[in-house]
Backbone bond lengths (Angstrom), bond angles and torsions (degrees), N, CA, C in turn:
res aa  C-N    CA-C-N  psi(-1)  N-CA   C-N-CA  omega(-1)  CA-C   N-CA-C  phi
1 M - - - 1.509 - - 1.461 111.64 -
2 T 1.376 119.07 132.60 1.390 123.71 177.79 1.652 110.25 -107.44
3 I 1.207 119.51 138.28 1.409 125.63 175.95 1.470 107.49 -127.11
4 T 1.205 121.01 134.88 1.470 123.48 178.81 1.457 114.14 -135.25
5 T 1.280 115.04 147.62 1.529 123.77 177.48 1.426 109.96 -134.46
6 A 1.338 117.20 159.69 1.386 124.43 168.50 1.513 116.57 -138.46
7 I 1.301 120.47 135.84 1.399 126.72 174.97 1.517 112.52 -121.50
8 A 1.300 121.77 126.64 1.455 124.36 -166.78 1.559 107.05 -125.76
9 F 1.252 117.97 137.69 1.406 121.22 170.37 1.484 109.89 -128.78
10 H 1.387 117.88 119.95 1.474 120.37 -170.11 1.573 103.73 -134.63
11 P 1.393 111.78 111.81 1.400 115.78 165.41 1.498 115.79 -56.71
12 A 1.256 118.36 156.92 1.455 120.74 -178.33 1.614 110.20 -59.31
13 G 1.337 118.24 120.87 1.398 121.54 175.76 1.546 111.53 87.91
14 A 1.289 111.53 5.06 1.533 111.97 -169.71 1.547 113.50 -76.71
15 R 1.256 116.23 -15.47 1.533 116.24 -174.93 1.525 107.79 -149.52
16 P 1.408 111.60 149.92 1.510 112.97 -179.35 1.602 108.91 -75.10
17 K 1.332 110.15 158.37 1.362 116.63 175.38 1.527 115.33 -60.42
18 R 1.273 121.36 141.20 1.527 121.72 -177.89 1.497 104.71 -150.18
19 P 1.361 113.84 157.53 1.469 117.39 171.68 1.487 112.04 -69.20
20 A 1.321 116.05 157.94 1.449 115.90 179.97 1.538 113.19 -73.56
21 I 1.450 110.84 137.64 1.469 113.27 -172.48 1.590 104.37 -128.07
22 S 1.328 114.19 142.71 1.410 117.16 -173.75 1.612 110.62 -59.72
23 P 1.306 116.25 135.40 1.496 121.47 -176.77 1.590 108.08 -72.03
24 M 1.316 122.14 -10.29 1.379 117.83 -175.28 1.545 113.15 -61.53
25 V 1.336 114.87 135.48 1.471 115.55 -176.22 1.563 113.22 -114.61
26 I 1.299 116.57 -48.46 1.409 123.06 -172.36 1.566 112.29 -122.95
27 A 1.198 120.79 135.58 1.478 124.44 178.72 1.454 109.22 -97.04
28 V 1.374 118.95 158.69 1.419 124.17 179.90 1.454 110.75 -58.12
29 G 1.292 119.88 130.73 1.525 122.71 177.79 1.429 112.78 103.61
30 S 1.426 116.87 -13.48 1.475 115.19 -175.91 1.570 114.51 -70.85
31 P 1.329 118.23 130.13 1.450 118.02 176.77 1.541 110.74 -64.82
32 L 1.384 113.86 135.34 1.476 119.51 -170.23 1.617 105.74 -104.03
33 D 1.269 120.35 -16.12 1.431 116.39 -173.65 1.565 116.00 -116.04
34 F 1.353 113.23 34.06 1.476 113.91 -174.96 1.477 110.82 -74.23
35 M 1.406 118.55 -18.19 1.474 122.94 175.06 1.577 109.11 -64.07
36 S 1.341 117.72 -33.67 1.410 115.00 -179.69 1.547 115.39 -73.44
37 T 1.383 110.16 -26.87 1.507 115.89 167.36 1.434 113.44 -65.72
38 L 1.315 118.51 -38.48 1.539 120.34 174.78 1.389 110.46 -62.78
39 S 1.320 120.43 -39.17 1.453 128.19 179.65 1.545 109.99 -55.16
40 R 1.431 112.48 -49.55 1.443 113.89 -174.23 1.492 108.75 -69.98
41 I 1.463 117.65 -33.61 1.427 117.85 -179.23 1.541 109.79 -65.45
42 L 1.276 119.11 -39.20 1.486 121.42 -177.25 1.491 109.17 -71.70
43 D 1.362 120.25 -32.25 1.425 123.14 175.97 1.476 105.46 -58.37
44 R 1.327 119.32 -54.49 1.417 124.48 -174.96 1.673 111.92 -59.61
45 M 1.360 109.69 -37.88 1.472 114.42 179.23 1.562 112.27 -68.46
46 S 1.335 118.28 -19.50 1.521 117.67 179.58 1.561 110.96 -82.82
47 N 1.319 118.05 -2.38 1.424 120.40 -179.75 1.494 109.64 -80.26
48 N 1.406 119.35 116.31 1.450 119.07 -177.98 1.470 112.31 -76.76
49 T 1.254 123.45 -7.95 1.488 123.22 175.59 1.502 114.34 -95.24
50 V 1.329 119.27 23.36 1.431 122.49 -176.99 1.595 105.96 -69.96
51 T 1.342 112.54 134.43 1.427 124.72 177.97 1.543 108.64 -91.56
52 D 1.314 111.71 168.27 1.530 115.77 -179.61 1.477 110.38 -62.80
53 Q 1.321 118.35 -33.68 1.442 121.59 179.13 1.477 112.03 -67.23
54 I 1.308 120.69 -37.46 1.431 123.96 179.18 1.510 107.19 -73.59
55 A 1.299 116.90 -44.99 1.469 120.94 174.57 1.450 111.68 -50.59
56 D 1.343 121.88 -44.19 1.439 121.84 175.10 1.452 113.16 -60.39
57 Q 1.416 119.88 -41.23 1.369 126.05 179.56 1.540 109.20 -64.14
58 E 1.302 117.56 -37.35 1.536 118.53 172.68 1.416 117.01 -65.33
59 D 1.347 114.00 -36.71 1.444 116.78 177.38 1.473 112.88 -62.89
60 H 1.324 111.96 -44.89 1.505 119.67 173.93 1.554 110.79 -54.56
61 A 1.427 115.38 -53.32 1.362 116.60 -175.49 1.569 113.53 -63.68
62 V 1.317 120.22 -30.10 1.396 122.71 173.66 1.470 110.83 -66.80
63 N 1.408 115.59 -47.44 1.432 118.80 171.09 1.439 119.16 -44.92
64 Q 1.446 110.39 -49.78 1.515 117.54 176.43 1.560 112.06 -60.73
65 L 1.292 114.31 -38.94 1.510 115.40 -178.99 1.502 110.59 -68.54
66 I 1.401 117.92 -35.03 1.394 116.54 179.16 1.473 109.85 -68.95
67 R 1.306 120.13 -36.40 1.553 121.84 175.11 1.534 111.11 -62.34
68 L 1.253 115.48 -33.66 1.461 115.16 178.19 1.484 115.79 -77.52
69 L 1.385 109.62 -36.30 1.546 111.02 170.95 1.546 113.73 -65.99
70 D 1.251 117.70 -37.18 1.506 122.25 175.73 1.563 108.43 -60.22
71 A 1.293 120.88 -45.21 1.390 124.97 176.16 1.558 114.14 -56.35
72 V 1.314 115.10 -40.12 1.392 118.91 -179.86 1.575 113.70 -78.13
73 D 1.303 108.23 -38.87 1.449 112.35 -168.79 1.567 111.93 -75.94
74 V 1.317 118.81 -14.47 1.468 117.03 178.55 1.589 112.25 -94.24
75 L 1.315 115.71 5.66 1.458 121.03 172.88 1.577 109.52 -66.50
76 P 1.365 120.23 134.67 1.431 115.14 174.85 1.480 120.41 -52.34
77 S 1.351 114.48 -28.46 1.502 116.18 178.05 1.493 113.17 -70.16
78 A 1.402 112.67 -38.82 1.441 113.99 179.21 1.564 111.95 -72.42
79 I 1.259 116.76 -31.70 1.510 119.96 174.63 1.524 111.44 -63.07
80 A 1.288 113.27 -41.72 1.493 119.18 175.63 1.534 115.27 -60.24
81 L 1.402 111.44 -45.36 1.517 118.29 178.61 1.536 108.61 -62.12
82 R 1.216 121.02 -42.94 1.510 124.02 -176.32 1.648 106.31 -69.88
83 A 1.298 116.95 -42.58 1.444 115.90 171.72 1.466 117.64 -54.65
84 L 1.329 112.06 -43.22 1.469 117.41 172.68 1.516 116.21 -59.54
85 S 1.252 117.31 -32.03 1.442 120.80 179.38 1.548 107.75 -72.97
86 Y 1.320 119.09 -37.46 1.444 119.55 -178.30 1.553 107.95 -71.78
87 E 1.269 122.19 -37.52 1.409 123.14 176.08 1.447 110.27 -66.34
88 L 1.374 120.53 -38.82 1.544 116.76 176.91 1.517 113.18 -68.30
89 L 1.263 116.13 -28.35 1.514 116.68 169.02 1.482 117.65 -61.01
90 G 1.347 115.18 -25.98 1.424 118.19 171.29 1.521 115.19 57.11
91 L 1.330 114.86 40.80 1.494 120.81 -171.50 1.476 108.88 -97.67
92 A 1.453 115.87 135.66 1.419 118.09 176.68 1.554 108.48 -86.67
93 P 1.310 117.11 157.86 1.514 118.26 176.61 1.545 111.23 -57.40
94 G 1.330 107.48 137.95 1.509 120.91 -179.39 1.537 116.00 88.96
95 T 1.412 113.93 1.92 1.439 114.78 177.03 1.524 108.12 -90.05
96 R 1.325 117.88 163.03 1.483 121.71 -171.07 1.608 103.22 -103.13
97 V 1.286 109.30 136.43 1.515 117.35 173.17 1.544 109.96 -137.90
98 V 1.356 117.16 145.55 1.390 119.05 178.58 1.627 104.85 -108.28
99 D 1.265 110.11 146.76 1.548 118.54 175.66 1.627 100.86 -118.32
100 V 1.304 114.31 105.69 1.524 119.36 -176.18 1.454 107.63 -93.77
101 G 1.346 117.26 127.21 1.470 126.05 -173.01 1.503 107.15 77.67
102 C 1.425 115.04 50.26 1.389 120.57 -173.47 1.460 119.51 -74.07
103 G 1.353 114.80 -12.65 1.454 118.40 179.90 1.542 109.72 58.34
104 A 1.360 116.83 -136.48 1.398 125.45 -174.36 1.551 114.22 -78.42
105 G 1.416 111.22 5.12 1.399 116.17 172.32 1.517 122.14 85.95
106 R 1.294 120.53 12.81 1.424 120.92 -177.97 1.453 115.44 -60.23
107 A 1.277 117.46 -43.22 1.524 121.98 177.29 1.429 112.67 -61.41
108 V 1.345 115.70 -42.15 1.506 123.54 -178.73 1.549 102.66 -59.83
109 G 1.191 121.94 -51.32 1.467 126.44 -174.26 1.532 110.16 -59.79
110 E 1.384 115.65 -44.59 1.526 121.69 179.21 1.533 103.59 -68.40
111 M 1.200 130.10 -46.41 1.390 121.47 -178.46 1.459 118.70 -68.23
112 T 1.322 114.58 -28.47 1.443 123.41 172.33 1.614 107.82 -65.57
113 E 1.244 116.75 -40.10 1.515 116.91 179.68 1.548 108.08 -65.84
114 R 1.353 121.00 -18.51 1.363 124.59 -175.52 1.619 107.03 -90.80
115 G 1.291 116.64 1.97 1.468 119.71 -177.37 1.414 115.96 87.55
116 V 1.335 121.59 6.27 1.467 125.69 178.58 1.544 107.33 -86.03
117 K 1.345 117.10 142.01 1.432 122.37 166.52 1.516 113.73 -76.34
118 A 1.268 118.48 87.04 1.402 121.10 -166.55 1.568 107.81 -96.36
119 I 1.246 117.84 142.58 1.469 124.33 178.12 1.540 109.37 -130.36
120 G 1.377 115.11 128.49 1.410 120.53 176.04 1.453 114.13 -103.59
121 V 1.356 110.68 133.90 1.476 121.25 176.78 1.463 106.71 -122.77
122 D 1.504 115.84 138.93 1.418 119.21 177.73 1.596 102.06 -151.92
123 A 1.355 111.14 148.71 1.525 119.29 177.30 1.491 111.49 -70.25
124 S 1.414 115.66 -22.36 1.395 116.38 -171.26 1.532 111.23 -99.05
125 E 1.379 112.12 118.71 1.484 117.65 -178.28 1.565 112.67 -58.03
126 Q 1.388 108.88 -41.30 1.571 116.20 179.89 1.522 110.12 -62.06
127 M 1.293 124.58 -33.79 1.385 125.34 -178.24 1.586 108.92 -72.38
128 I 1.352 114.64 -41.73 1.440 117.96 175.56 1.574 111.01 -63.73
129 V 1.237 121.43 -41.25 1.472 128.15 178.53 1.562 102.82 -57.21
130 A 1.339 119.63 -49.43 1.419 123.76 -178.82 1.479 113.20 -59.40
131 A 1.357 113.18 -44.83 1.500 121.81 -179.20 1.596 110.53 -65.82
132 R 1.308 114.96 -39.16 1.437 118.63 176.28 1.543 114.19 -65.58
133 Q 1.321 113.36 -34.42 1.549 114.44 176.55 1.411 111.06 -70.65
134 R 1.319 123.61 -28.33 1.415 127.51 168.48 1.514 117.13 -71.25
135 M 1.241 113.47 -44.85 1.492 120.70 -172.71 1.592 108.34 -128.89
136 P 1.285 115.53 76.22 1.526 118.01 -172.88 1.656 109.81 -59.89
137 D 1.297 116.96 -22.13 1.482 116.45 -173.99 1.588 111.22 -100.31
138 A 1.251 115.04 -0.06 1.488 119.29 176.79 1.446 115.34 -73.07
139 D 1.333 120.47 154.03 1.415 126.00 178.11 1.564 101.82 -91.43
140 L 1.354 114.48 105.56 1.458 122.65 -178.88 1.471 108.56 -124.33
141 R 1.393 120.46 136.24 1.435 120.78 -178.25 1.468 114.44 -146.09
142 V 1.383 115.49 138.60 1.504 116.92 174.43 1.515 104.50 -73.13
143 G 1.316 115.21 133.32 1.501 115.85 179.12 1.534 112.33 -164.67
144 D 1.287 114.40 170.50 1.398 125.25 -172.59 1.512 110.96 -109.29
145 A 1.290 118.81 126.82 1.518 120.19 -178.20 1.540 111.21 -61.16
146 Y 1.402 115.93 -15.47 1.416 116.71 -176.11 1.683 107.06 -100.69
147 A 1.376 115.78 -5.84 1.384 115.92 -179.16 1.555 104.19 -148.27
148 L 1.337 118.17 77.38 1.529 119.62 -172.44 1.538 107.25 -79.15
149 P 1.316 114.41 151.68 1.511 125.12 -166.64 1.506 102.66 -86.54
150 F 1.317 120.53 57.40 1.581 125.02 179.33 1.426 110.78 -138.57
151 Q 1.300 121.14 157.53 1.438 128.19 169.02 1.541 107.51 -80.47
152 D 1.272 115.16 165.64 1.344 122.65 176.02 1.529 112.08 -60.21
153 G 1.430 116.80 129.81 1.440 120.32 -178.50 1.490 114.31 64.26
154 E 1.293 118.77 28.63 1.586 116.64 -172.95 1.475 108.87 -86.87
155 V 1.417 122.80 -19.12 1.462 115.21 -176.21 1.613 110.41 -124.92
156 A 1.198 117.56 162.42 1.415 120.08 -178.32 1.540 111.53 -102.29
157 G 1.246 119.52 -10.28 1.454 117.87 178.78 1.505 107.73 -145.90
158 Y 1.368 115.19 154.47 1.564 121.20 -178.26 1.513 103.70 -141.08
159 R 1.286 118.31 128.22 1.448 124.19 -177.39 1.554 109.71 -129.51
160 A 1.294 116.77 138.43 1.472 120.43 178.44 1.473 107.00 -146.56
161 E 1.404 120.93 116.19 1.403 125.18 179.23 1.580 109.33 -113.73
162 K 1.394 116.82 130.91 1.431 122.92 -177.64 1.502 116.19 44.78
163 L 1.367 113.28 47.26 1.384 117.58 -176.50 1.522 114.17 -118.70
164 Y 1.372 111.38 -43.19 1.522 115.06 -172.60 1.516 116.69 -65.35
165 H 1.349 119.88 -15.14 1.398 116.81 178.17 1.665 109.56 -82.42
166 E 1.354 114.51 -11.49 1.491 118.87 170.42 1.440 114.81 -88.14
167 L 1.318 122.35 -2.01 1.479 125.92 -177.02 1.546 108.83 -96.99
168 D 1.230 117.41 143.51 1.504 119.74 178.69 1.549 113.15 -94.55
169 D 1.400 116.47 0.37 1.381 120.42 -178.41 1.554 106.76 -152.60
170 S 1.356 112.95 83.82 1.452 116.69 -176.07 1.584 109.73 -67.57
171 A 1.331 115.31 -34.26 1.503 114.40 -176.26 1.563 110.60 -66.58
172 R 1.366 115.52 -31.04 1.389 116.68 -177.33 1.564 107.55 -72.02
173 A 1.353 116.16 -39.50 1.457 119.41 178.30 1.512 112.16 -57.50
174 L 1.415 113.24 -46.58 1.446 117.83 -175.46 1.434 111.48 -73.27
175 G 1.367 123.52 -22.27 1.473 125.52 166.64 1.508 109.83 -61.21
176 E 1.344 116.22 -41.02 1.498 122.41 -174.94 1.526 103.78 -69.25
177 A 1.305 117.51 -44.54 1.478 118.45 -176.52 1.513 107.00 -64.21
178 R 1.246 125.16 -40.55 1.441 126.51 176.98 1.519 111.14 -60.22
179 R 1.320 116.89 -40.90 1.361 119.67 175.92 1.499 120.21 -59.53
180 V 1.376 115.88 -44.65 1.484 119.29 176.30 1.475 117.83 -82.17
181 L 1.366 116.55 -7.38 1.409 119.20 174.68 1.536 115.43 -82.27
182 A 1.289 120.85 135.98 1.405 120.13 170.54 1.421 114.25 -69.64
183 P 1.393 121.11 156.34 1.414 121.34 171.87 1.503 113.83 -49.74
184 G 1.330 121.07 131.29 1.545 122.45 -174.50 1.456 111.69 83.41
185 G 1.335 118.93 -1.47 1.471 117.96 -179.83 1.557 110.00 -79.03
186 R 1.414 117.47 154.70 1.421 121.23 -169.66 1.536 108.10 -114.14
187 I 1.324 115.98 146.81 1.433 125.73 173.27 1.516 111.99 -117.01
188 V 1.369 115.10 141.33 1.556 120.74 173.66 1.474 106.63 -130.97
189 L 1.297 111.14 131.39 1.527 119.84 175.85 1.534 108.02 -121.67
190 I 1.372 117.07 139.10 1.392 121.42 -179.10 1.636 106.72 -135.88
191 G 1.369 114.09 127.31 1.442 116.89 -175.44 1.547 109.08 -166.43
192 Q 1.373 112.18 164.48 1.418 120.36 175.59 1.592 108.86 -108.11
193 D 1.314 116.07 149.81 1.485 124.89 173.92 1.547 105.41 -90.51
194 W 1.313 112.05 117.17 1.371 117.17 -174.40 1.559 118.05 -75.00
195 E 1.267 116.47 -8.70 1.463 124.61 175.63 1.568 110.94 -96.04
196 T 1.423 118.64 0.64 1.372 119.45 178.63 1.483 113.52 -116.61
197 F 1.285 120.11 42.95 1.456 127.17 163.69 1.570 99.80 -76.33
198 I 1.355 111.04 119.44 1.476 116.45 176.01 1.535 111.31 -104.26
199 I 1.296 116.80 113.62 1.494 120.38 -169.05 1.513 106.51 -129.73
200 D 1.351 117.20 123.02 1.434 121.32 175.53 1.527 107.45 -76.17
201 S 1.422 116.49 140.49 1.301 126.74 -175.21 1.552 115.23 -157.68
202 D 1.247 116.70 149.15 1.532 117.83 172.37 1.516 107.17 -71.81
203 D 1.207 124.03 -17.50 1.537 122.92 177.38 1.440 107.65 -124.40
204 P 1.394 118.13 87.24 1.397 123.10 175.25 1.528 118.89 -56.80
205 A 1.340 108.24 -39.40 1.491 111.71 -176.13 1.593 112.76 -68.57
206 L 1.314 116.75 -40.51 1.438 121.16 166.08 1.452 115.20 -53.49
207 T 1.410 114.43 -46.03 1.408 118.77 -178.47 1.456 112.91 -60.34
208 R 1.417 113.86 -45.87 1.528 115.61 175.69 1.510 115.21 -52.97
209 T 1.352 112.20 -42.37 1.557 119.88 -177.42 1.478 109.00 -63.28
210 I 1.415 115.97 -43.84 1.516 120.38 179.62 1.496 109.53 -62.81
211 V 1.377 120.34 -47.40 1.407 119.98 -176.07 1.502 113.51 -64.19
212 H 1.385 114.07 -45.19 1.478 118.91 179.59 1.507 112.21 -67.27
213 A 1.290 118.97 -34.78 1.453 120.37 -178.99 1.613 107.28 -70.18
214 R 1.243 114.79 -41.63 1.492 119.33 179.55 1.613 107.16 -62.24
215 A 1.319 116.59 -38.46 1.432 118.17 -177.85 1.550 114.71 -70.84
216 D 1.365 115.44 -29.50 1.343 122.17 173.60 1.460 116.03 -67.28
217 T 1.379 121.89 -13.78 1.461 122.04 173.81 1.503 107.59 -82.38
218 V 1.188 126.33 -2.18 1.490 129.72 -174.77 1.556 107.94 -102.48
219 H 1.330 115.42 136.57 1.432 119.73 -175.77 1.609 110.59 -49.80
220 S 1.324 116.20 -56.01 1.458 120.57 -170.11 1.545 105.37 -133.21
221 P 1.358 119.08 71.03 1.500 118.75 -169.35 1.506 115.61 -65.90
222 R 1.441 116.31 -22.71 1.429 120.89 176.63 1.474 117.38 -98.01
223 A 1.286 118.11 15.89 1.456 121.53 -168.45 1.657 103.62 -65.96
224 A 1.166 121.43 -39.37 1.504 124.35 -173.85 1.551 111.08 -64.01
225 R 1.309 117.11 -34.26 1.550 118.84 178.22 1.549 110.33 -79.49
226 G 1.374 111.77 -11.37 1.511 114.39 -178.79 1.543 107.38 -105.37
227 Y 1.236 120.60 10.42 1.567 122.76 -179.30 1.497 110.67 -53.23
228 R 1.327 117.50 -47.31 1.526 122.56 -170.83 1.552 104.25 -67.29
229 N 1.323 123.80 -51.91 1.273 122.48 -171.16 1.620 113.78 -72.34
230 L 1.386 114.06 -33.89 1.396 122.24 172.93 1.585 110.61 -64.21
231 L 1.296 121.56 -38.31 1.387 122.82 178.53 1.598 108.34 -68.32
232 L 1.307 114.61 -43.66 1.466 119.46 -179.26 1.543 108.11 -62.86
233 D 1.321 116.38 -44.01 1.551 119.35 -177.62 1.560 108.03 -64.16
234 A 1.374 117.21 -32.91 1.472 115.75 -176.91 1.655 111.15 -84.76
235 G 1.275 114.84 4.91 1.476 118.28 172.94 1.469 114.21 93.88
236 F 1.321 118.97 10.63 1.550 120.17 169.90 1.458 114.50 -73.25
237 D 1.262 116.92 156.28 1.451 120.50 173.00 1.574 110.18 -130.88
238 N 1.359 111.51 175.54 1.540 115.90 -178.04 1.410 108.83 63.55
239 V 1.320 126.18 33.84 1.417 125.86 -176.49 1.505 113.37 -72.59
240 A 1.334 118.47 132.52 1.528 122.92 -175.24 1.431 102.77 -138.39
241 I 1.445 112.26 142.42 1.443 122.55 -176.47 1.566 110.89 -126.47
242 E 1.268 114.59 133.78 1.498 118.65 171.65 1.543 107.43 -124.27
243 V 1.336 113.68 143.63 1.419 118.23 172.04 1.510 112.34 -120.06
244 H 1.336 115.83 127.20 1.442 127.09 -179.97 1.395 113.24 -115.35
245 T 1.353 120.73 117.53 1.446 122.69 -170.02 1.504 108.14 -112.14
246 G 1.446 118.06 130.64 1.314 123.30 168.77 1.581 114.11 -98.44
247 V 1.348 118.32 130.39 1.421 123.51 179.23 1.471 107.99 -113.31
248 F 1.499 111.84 133.22 1.422 117.07 -176.93 1.465 116.22 -129.04
249 T 1.217 119.27 131.22 1.467 120.24 -173.41 1.720 110.92 -127.60
250 D 1.329 110.98 22.64 1.424 117.66 -166.66 1.588 107.37 -112.76
251 A 1.402 113.88 152.66 1.424 120.70 -172.27 1.466 108.33 -72.76
252 L 1.463 121.86 -20.15 1.317 122.44 177.14 1.540 116.92 -60.73
253 M 1.334 117.85 -12.55 1.373 124.76 -179.78 1.556 113.44 -82.00
254 L 1.391 115.11 -13.40 1.407 123.41 -171.62 1.516 108.33 -57.29
255 P 1.337 127.01 -46.77 1.480 120.79 177.84 1.392 114.53 -56.93
256 I 1.298 124.19 -27.40 1.435 130.18 -177.25 1.638 102.14 -74.27
257 L 1.287 117.84 -53.40 1.385 116.81 178.30 1.503 116.28 -60.10
258 S 1.299 113.65 -38.13 1.505 114.29 177.22 1.530 111.07 -66.67
259 R 1.395 119.77 -35.21 1.452 116.09 175.31 1.470 113.77 -66.95
260 I 1.297 116.94 -36.13 1.436 117.12 172.63 1.467 116.51 -57.79
261 A 1.349 118.20 -45.38 1.441 122.90 -179.15 1.511 110.38 -66.99
262 H 1.265 118.62 -43.72 1.408 124.79 -178.99 1.576 114.47 -65.00
263 A 1.407 113.20 -35.29 1.392 121.70 173.84 1.617 107.71 -61.61
264 A 1.204 116.40 -43.62 1.483 120.15 179.39 1.439 111.64 -65.06
265 C 1.363 116.96 -37.49 1.458 121.66 172.94 1.420 113.24 -63.45
266 S 1.217 118.13 -45.49 1.473 122.71 179.51 1.559 112.81 -61.42
267 A 1.314 113.10 -35.71 1.466 120.16 175.70 1.512 115.93 -73.97
268 G 1.348 114.79 -9.42 1.459 119.99 172.95 1.582 109.04 88.33
269 A 1.335 116.47 9.04 1.450 118.45 -179.18 1.577 110.51 -76.60
270 I 1.209 117.63 -34.40 1.541 123.77 178.31 1.509 108.88 -129.41
271 T 1.334 113.55 166.65 1.488 120.21 172.49 1.498 113.84 -84.09
272 R 1.337 118.50 161.82 1.458 121.43 178.56 1.616 106.41 -62.79
273 D 1.314 115.69 -36.90 1.617 115.72 178.88 1.461 109.99 -61.45
274 Q 1.385 119.75 -42.11 1.449 125.64 177.93 1.541 110.74 -58.37
275 A 1.317 115.34 -46.04 1.365 118.30 -177.99 1.460 115.36 -67.32
276 D 1.346 113.90 -40.40 1.516 116.70 177.67 1.504 112.16 -70.32
277 R 1.406 113.43 -35.96 1.611 117.06 174.44 1.475 110.13 -59.78
278 W 1.343 117.77 -43.46 1.517 121.09 -171.53 1.547 107.14 -70.91
279 T 1.372 116.03 -45.81 1.522 117.88 -177.45 1.514 107.39 -65.20
280 T 1.380 121.10 -34.39 1.451 118.68 -175.93 1.596 104.50 -72.15
281 E 1.262 121.43 -32.71 1.438 121.40 175.31 1.481 110.90 -64.23
282 Q 1.304 121.24 -43.11 1.439 122.44 177.93 1.565 110.87 -66.74
283 A 1.341 117.68 -34.24 1.437 115.85 172.37 1.404 115.95 -64.49
284 G 1.308 115.02 -37.98 1.488 116.40 176.07 1.574 115.95 -67.72
285 R 1.327 111.55 -33.98 1.506 118.40 174.24 1.527 112.49 -60.81
286 A 1.493 110.65 -44.17 1.500 116.92 176.11 1.454 111.69 -58.26
287 R 1.424 115.32 -48.10 1.472 119.67 -177.20 1.499 114.54 -58.32
288 D 1.389 113.41 -35.17 1.459 118.19 -177.05 1.556 110.94 -95.45
289 G 1.306 118.96 11.09 1.484 120.81 179.35 1.449 113.83 68.73
290 R 1.385 117.37 29.61 1.453 120.32 178.37 1.539 115.45 -126.16
291 L 1.320 113.42 24.32 1.485 114.47 168.21 1.412 113.23 -73.14
292 F 1.352 120.99 145.69 1.484 126.04 177.55 1.501 109.74 -144.71
293 L 1.352 113.19 117.65 1.505 118.19 176.36 1.582 108.14 -135.27
294 A 1.310 121.35 128.31 1.456 120.90 -178.68 1.567 103.19 -128.23
295 V 1.382 113.20 140.76 1.460 117.35 -173.67 1.581 98.50 -140.10
296 P 1.321 115.17 115.83 1.500 118.64 170.20 1.549 113.58 -88.08
297 L 1.323 114.92 143.70 1.497 119.55 177.58 1.582 103.17 -121.08
298 F 1.281 110.87 137.82 1.552 117.54 -179.44 1.422 109.02 -104.59
299 V 1.405 114.29 137.32 1.451 123.53 -177.85 1.609 102.24 -121.44
300 A 1.272 113.26 114.72 1.555 119.29 177.59 1.509 110.48 -114.97
301 A 1.284 113.83 132.66 1.496 123.35 176.67 1.538 110.36 -123.95
302 A 1.313 120.03 145.31 1.476 120.85 176.32 1.615 107.42 -160.20
303 R 1.304 112.76 177.40 1.463 121.28 -178.54 1.534 110.92 -126.51
304 R 1.300 111.95 138.52 1.514 117.67 168.97 1.547 112.77 -78.58
305 P 1.268 117.84 110.34 1.479 118.98 178.72 1.493 118.24 -50.62
């Protein structure tokens, strides 16, 4: 069963009017840590000594990631969240918007269907190749979030989903976002806070250790909770924040919980016995219909003065 909630805080004039959209974000069984997979792939791709064999493995890993993203992206909840981000951008047909960290380009395609001149930028050349195969006519570019391939004020909108926790300098990336946005242009950020996995357990102390240890393997695990202040510090105004929370009680989430525990074990934060004991408890909870996992996603929107 999936239960979802949304809490929104909107200063006066902070966001354009939009139709009501369901707050549901993630459905039961959706993988939650695919961005960590992407991080490992990108780490491997940065190695200049890659052999043809490793390159083949990377291509396979990227293809696996794309299939995973496709499975998540077609969920009604994910579709609704993307639609919310497009509404928050408030872009008229014909305006230019960049999707940074575009992956295989689904959001670029959807925004293009809305009449927007969408441009996808991703650090992974393999991702851009895959996106071009799907959308030969789309504007898709290999690029760096810290050095976007645009002139000052060239775009009217900037969108980044599940990207900023992978960056080691969010302030620098937002400075670049402000540079490429025209005055009055809007920015939308979507992401999860890696320290706010809420998991019911008979051992809450061990659970806290597991969650925090897993978060410590991410470049910027708390970037999402900092969206508001980061945007203000970068000179944006009319900053608005929404929180959409997915609640999971299904056994299909067990592989995700197992990966969280074993990541903490690999980091040396807990022992193998503790990881096995904790995952066994979660398996028992799932079997008895008592598993509980909640993950909030933060959606931030702002305007460049």
